[in-house]
DRENNU-806056 format. One record per residue (C-alpha): residue in one letter; z negated, y negated, x negated. Coordinates in steps of 0.5 Angstrom, whole numbers, plus 500, padded with zeros to 3 digits. Last residue first. Example, Ala and Ser with C-alpha at 12.3 -4.5 7.8 and 13.67 -1.06 7.14 Angstrom:
BEGIN
S486502473
A484509475
***
This chain:
BEGIN
D512699238
I509694233
E503697228
V498693226
R495694219
N488696219
L483691217
L478692211
V483688206
I483682212
L476682213
F474682205
T479676205
A476672211
I469673207
P472670201
G473663205
L470663212
L472656215
L479655211
S480663211
I479663219
L485657219
C489661214
W488667218
V490664225
L497661221
G498668218
S498672224
R497679223
G502685221
K499687215
G503683210
Q502677215
A495678214
L496678206
G500672206
A495668210
N490670206
I493667200
L494661203
S487660205
L485662198
T490656195
G486652200
W479654197
G482653190
V484646191
F478644195
F474646189
S478643184
S478636188
N470637188
S469637181
M467643177
***
């Protein structure tokens, strides 16, 4: 696998995580940045976290 494919995949995962986070009421931008650092670990954390309830 070339380096460019790796970076495209990692960036795509970050965007997917941002969407998942927004679906749970969390900041998509923050989770996108966290995902750039942690990758699949961030996905796991998003899945485990409870939905944020807005009063």
